[in-house]
Backbone as JSON, one array per atom type, in Angstrom:
{
  "sequence": "MTIMIICGLLLALAQLWLIPASLSLKNVNYLLSSRDNPPPQSALQERITRAGNNLQESLPAYLALCLLAMIQQVDLSQAALAWLVLRVIYIPCYMFNIIYVRSLVWGASLASLIYMAVKLV",
  "N": [[119.79, 55.84, 145.07], [121.64, 54.48, 143.64], [123.71, 53.87, 145.37], [122.41, 51.98, 146.95], [122.06, 49.9, 145.16], [124.74, 49.23, 144.62], [125.5, 48.45, 147.19], [123.82, 46.22, 147.48], [124.96, 44.55, 145.58], [127.49, 44.26, 146.71], [126.76, 42.89, 149.01], [125.95, 40.49, 147.82], [128.43, 39.65, 146.79], [129.84, 39.24, 149.19], [128.22, 37.3, 150.49], [127.93, 35.24, 148.64], [130.49, 34.59, 147.83], [132.78, 35.5, 149.45], [132.23, 34.7, 152.19], [131.61, 31.86, 151.91], [134.1, 31.07, 150.77], [135.89, 31.74, 152.8], [135.19, 29.89, 154.72], [136.15, 27.65, 153.58], [138.88, 27.56, 153.55], [140.68, 25.59, 154.34], [140.64, 23.89, 152.26], [142.23, 24.69, 150.02], [143.42, 23.71, 147.68], [141.22, 22.61, 146.38], [139.69, 24.92, 146.0], [141.26, 26.24, 144.15], [141.12, 24.6, 142.01], [139.34, 23.05, 139.23], [137.09, 22.3, 140.45], [135.77, 19.81, 140.32], [135.39, 17.6, 142.01], [133.91, 18.05, 144.79], [134.79, 18.63, 148.23], [133.52, 17.12, 151.28], [130.94, 19.0, 152.91], [130.51, 21.01, 155.82], [127.81, 21.35, 158.2], [127.44, 24.05, 158.65], [128.6, 25.2, 156.34], [126.84, 24.18, 154.43], [124.5, 25.5, 155.2], [125.22, 28.14, 154.67], [125.41, 27.98, 151.9], [122.72, 27.44, 151.23], [121.52, 29.79, 152.19], [122.73, 31.59, 150.48], [121.66, 30.73, 148.05], [119.03, 31.48, 148.5], [119.33, 34.26, 148.59], [120.0, 34.69, 145.92], [117.57, 34.3, 144.75], [116.03, 36.5, 145.49], [117.55, 38.8, 145.02], [117.63, 39.63, 142.21], [115.03, 40.73, 141.88], [115.13, 42.81, 143.75], [117.19, 44.42, 142.65], [116.02, 45.08, 140.18], [113.77, 46.52, 141.06], [115.02, 48.67, 142.33], [116.29, 49.86, 140.14], [114.04, 50.56, 138.58], [112.88, 52.4, 140.33], [114.77, 54.42, 140.19], [114.52, 55.15, 137.48], [111.84, 55.97, 137.36], [111.95, 57.96, 139.16], [111.23, 57.68, 141.89], [111.37, 57.81, 145.33], [112.64, 55.29, 147.0], [114.45, 54.69, 148.88], [114.49, 54.18, 151.67], [113.03, 51.78, 151.95], [114.61, 50.15, 150.35], [116.98, 50.2, 151.78], [116.07, 48.98, 154.11], [115.57, 46.38, 153.14], [118.2, 45.62, 152.52], [119.45, 45.7, 155.09], [117.93, 43.79, 156.44], [118.56, 41.52, 154.92], [121.25, 41.27, 155.52], [121.08, 40.67, 158.24], [119.81, 38.25, 157.97], [121.77, 36.45, 157.2], [123.52, 35.62, 159.49], [121.43, 34.55, 160.98], [120.63, 32.34, 159.49], [123.07, 30.98, 159.33], [123.58, 30.25, 162.01], [121.4, 28.82, 162.68], [119.01, 30.02, 163.68], [115.99, 29.67, 163.83], [113.2, 30.71, 163.97], [113.46, 33.49, 164.1], [114.9, 33.85, 161.77], [112.94, 33.24, 159.84], [111.12, 35.31, 160.3], [112.71, 37.52, 159.64], [113.21, 36.97, 156.94], [110.57, 37.13, 155.96], [110.03, 39.84, 156.48], [111.91, 41.02, 154.79], [110.9, 40.24, 152.34], [108.48, 41.61, 152.47], [109.46, 44.19, 152.26], [110.3, 44.22, 149.59], [107.81, 43.87, 148.34], [106.51, 46.21, 149.18], [108.13, 48.09, 147.86], [107.51, 47.45, 145.19], [104.74, 47.99, 145.08], [104.74, 50.76, 145.52], [105.79, 51.6, 143.14], [103.86, 51.22, 141.27]],
  "CA": [[119.53, 54.42, 144.82], [122.86, 53.87, 143.11], [124.42, 53.3, 146.52], [121.68, 50.78, 147.38], [122.38, 48.85, 144.18], [126.12, 48.81, 144.86], [125.5, 47.69, 148.46], [123.22, 44.92, 147.19], [125.97, 43.74, 144.88], [128.52, 43.91, 147.71], [126.17, 41.82, 149.83], [126.04, 39.26, 147.03], [129.84, 39.26, 146.77], [130.2, 38.7, 150.5], [127.47, 36.1, 150.85], [128.08, 34.16, 147.67], [131.87, 34.24, 147.56], [133.73, 35.68, 150.54], [131.93, 33.85, 153.35], [131.89, 30.45, 151.6], [135.54, 30.85, 150.58], [136.58, 31.79, 154.1], [134.9, 28.64, 155.42], [136.79, 26.55, 152.84], [140.31, 27.83, 153.43], [141.47, 24.37, 154.5], [140.57, 23.18, 150.97], [142.76, 25.63, 149.03], [143.6, 23.01, 146.4], [139.91, 22.52, 145.75], [139.29, 26.26, 145.57], [142.06, 26.62, 142.98], [140.92, 23.61, 140.95], [138.11, 23.2, 138.43], [136.04, 21.94, 141.4], [135.02, 18.65, 139.85], [135.09, 16.7, 143.13], [133.86, 18.87, 146.0], [134.96, 17.94, 149.5], [132.3, 17.17, 152.09], [130.69, 20.29, 153.55], [129.97, 21.0, 157.17], [126.44, 21.87, 158.28], [127.54, 25.51, 158.51], [128.82, 25.49, 154.92], [125.59, 23.9, 153.71], [123.56, 26.58, 155.51], [125.66, 29.32, 153.91], [125.03, 27.73, 150.51], [121.26, 27.63, 151.11], [121.24, 31.22, 152.36], [123.16, 32.22, 149.23], [120.64, 30.41, 147.04], [117.88, 32.32, 148.81], [119.66, 35.61, 148.14], [119.95, 34.71, 144.45], [116.17, 34.35, 144.34], [115.42, 37.82, 145.73], [118.4, 39.9, 144.56], [117.21, 40.21, 140.92], [113.85, 41.58, 142.1], [115.61, 44.01, 144.43], [117.91, 45.25, 141.69], [115.05, 45.59, 139.21], [112.96, 47.54, 141.72], [115.87, 49.85, 142.52], [116.45, 50.51, 138.83], [112.77, 51.18, 138.23], [112.74, 53.57, 141.19], [115.62, 55.46, 139.62], [113.94, 55.58, 136.21], [110.58, 56.68, 137.64], [112.27, 58.99, 140.15], [110.47, 57.42, 143.1], [112.32, 57.59, 146.42], [112.42, 54.04, 147.74], [115.72, 54.42, 149.56], [114.28, 53.59, 152.98], [112.64, 50.38, 151.75], [115.78, 49.45, 149.82], [117.9, 50.04, 152.91], [115.47, 47.97, 154.99], [115.83, 45.07, 152.53], [119.63, 45.32, 152.7], [119.73, 45.41, 156.5], [117.29, 42.51, 156.75], [119.31, 40.44, 154.28], [122.48, 41.1, 156.29], [120.67, 39.98, 159.46], [119.41, 36.9, 157.57], [122.95, 35.58, 157.07], [123.83, 34.9, 160.73], [120.28, 33.77, 161.42], [120.7, 31.06, 158.79], [124.32, 30.31, 159.7], [123.54, 29.72, 163.36], [120.16, 28.06, 162.82], [118.05, 30.75, 164.51], [114.92, 29.36, 162.87], [112.01, 31.57, 163.96], [113.9, 34.84, 163.75], [115.25, 33.8, 160.35], [111.7, 33.3, 159.06], [110.59, 36.67, 160.43], [113.58, 38.41, 158.86], [112.93, 36.69, 155.53], [109.26, 37.69, 155.66], [110.14, 41.3, 156.46], [112.63, 41.41, 153.57], [109.93, 40.08, 151.26], [107.54, 42.73, 152.6], [110.15, 45.37, 151.72], [110.2, 44.14, 148.12], [106.41, 44.1, 147.96], [106.29, 47.63, 149.38], [108.77, 48.79, 146.76], [106.74, 47.2, 143.97], [103.47, 48.71, 145.17], [105.02, 52.18, 145.37], [106.15, 51.87, 141.74], [102.7, 51.04, 140.4]],
  "C": [[120.77, 53.72, 144.26], [123.64, 53.2, 144.24], [123.74, 52.01, 146.98], [121.98, 49.62, 146.44], [123.79, 48.33, 144.42], [126.2, 48.01, 146.16], [124.87, 46.31, 148.29], [124.2, 43.99, 146.49], [127.13, 43.35, 145.8], [128.03, 42.81, 148.64], [126.27, 40.49, 149.1], [127.48, 38.75, 146.99], [130.25, 38.61, 148.1], [129.52, 37.36, 150.76], [127.71, 34.95, 149.9], [129.53, 33.74, 147.45], [132.76, 34.34, 148.8], [133.47, 34.77, 151.73], [132.16, 32.38, 153.03], [133.38, 30.16, 151.41], [136.28, 30.85, 151.91], [136.33, 30.53, 154.93], [135.57, 27.44, 154.75], [138.29, 26.73, 152.71], [141.18, 26.59, 153.6], [141.5, 23.55, 153.21], [141.07, 24.08, 149.84], [142.94, 24.95, 147.68], [142.29, 22.88, 145.64], [139.49, 23.88, 145.21], [140.03, 26.7, 144.31], [141.86, 25.67, 141.8], [139.69, 23.94, 140.12], [136.88, 22.74, 139.23], [135.14, 20.8, 140.93], [134.57, 17.74, 140.99], [135.07, 17.5, 144.43], [134.08, 18.05, 147.27], [133.66, 17.98, 150.28], [132.17, 18.53, 152.78], [130.16, 20.08, 154.96], [128.53, 21.52, 157.12], [126.43, 23.37, 158.1], [127.73, 25.9, 157.05], [127.56, 25.23, 154.1], [124.55, 24.98, 153.98], [123.92, 27.84, 154.74], [125.27, 29.17, 152.44], [123.53, 27.95, 150.32], [120.87, 29.09, 151.27], [121.63, 31.99, 151.1], [122.18, 31.95, 148.11], [119.4, 31.27, 147.24], [118.13, 33.76, 148.36], [119.55, 35.72, 146.62], [118.52, 34.74, 143.93], [115.58, 35.75, 144.49], [116.25, 38.99, 145.22], [117.98, 40.46, 143.19], [115.99, 41.12, 141.06], [114.26, 42.89, 142.76], [116.29, 44.96, 143.45], [116.96, 45.87, 140.66], [114.21, 46.71, 139.83], [113.76, 48.81, 141.97], [116.06, 50.6, 141.21], [115.17, 51.21, 138.39], [112.52, 52.43, 139.06], [113.58, 54.72, 140.67], [115.01, 56.02, 138.34], [112.69, 56.42, 136.44], [110.76, 57.81, 138.64], [111.37, 58.9, 141.38], [111.48, 57.11, 144.2], [111.92, 56.36, 147.23], [113.65, 53.68, 148.57], [115.53, 53.78, 150.94], [113.9, 52.11, 152.88], [113.81, 49.56, 151.23], [116.79, 49.21, 150.94], [117.37, 48.98, 153.87], [115.75, 46.57, 154.45], [117.28, 44.67, 152.75], [119.94, 44.92, 154.13], [119.14, 44.05, 156.88], [118.06, 41.35, 156.14], [120.64, 40.21, 154.98], [122.18, 40.35, 157.59], [120.34, 38.52, 159.16], [120.6, 35.94, 157.56], [123.28, 34.88, 158.4], [122.65, 34.09, 161.27], [120.29, 32.39, 160.77], [121.94, 30.27, 159.22], [124.2, 29.59, 161.04], [122.2, 29.1, 163.71], [119.17, 28.7, 163.8], [116.73, 30.75, 163.72], [113.77, 30.35, 162.87], [112.36, 33.0, 163.58], [114.24, 34.9, 162.27], [114.0, 33.93, 159.49], [111.08, 34.69, 159.13], [111.4, 37.66, 159.6], [113.33, 38.21, 157.37], [111.59, 37.31, 155.12], [109.29, 39.21, 155.58], [110.89, 41.77, 155.21], [111.72, 41.27, 152.34], [108.91, 41.22, 151.28], [108.17, 44.02, 152.07], [110.09, 45.38, 150.2], [108.79, 44.42, 147.64], [106.07, 45.58, 148.09], [106.89, 48.44, 148.23], [107.99, 48.65, 145.47], [105.43, 47.99, 143.97], [103.68, 50.21, 144.96], [105.36, 52.57, 143.92], [104.97, 51.79, 140.8], [101.85, 52.3, 140.38]]
}
């Protein structure tokens, strides 16, 4: 489960920092500033921001469930991996506005969290 936690944190690093920064390379001065006056964002940048906000809502639950699985010595590695894979798939679905698939992927990732929680009870 340690690997799953580290992968979850790497996902957060990529989705919350690397991808948004790579889409803002033309605004290097803004990226290096205190960011008081943000430049206008493209629709793609706004989608990445919303997808990142969504990750921030579910990542704490994922991390807590992984830690509890380690403490209770319950093998939830398959469910944790499923959540990770689904969250990686969620990124391009949101970026490229694949609306129905995105909702299915989100629902399946939520189901993975619910499964993990039920197995810990």
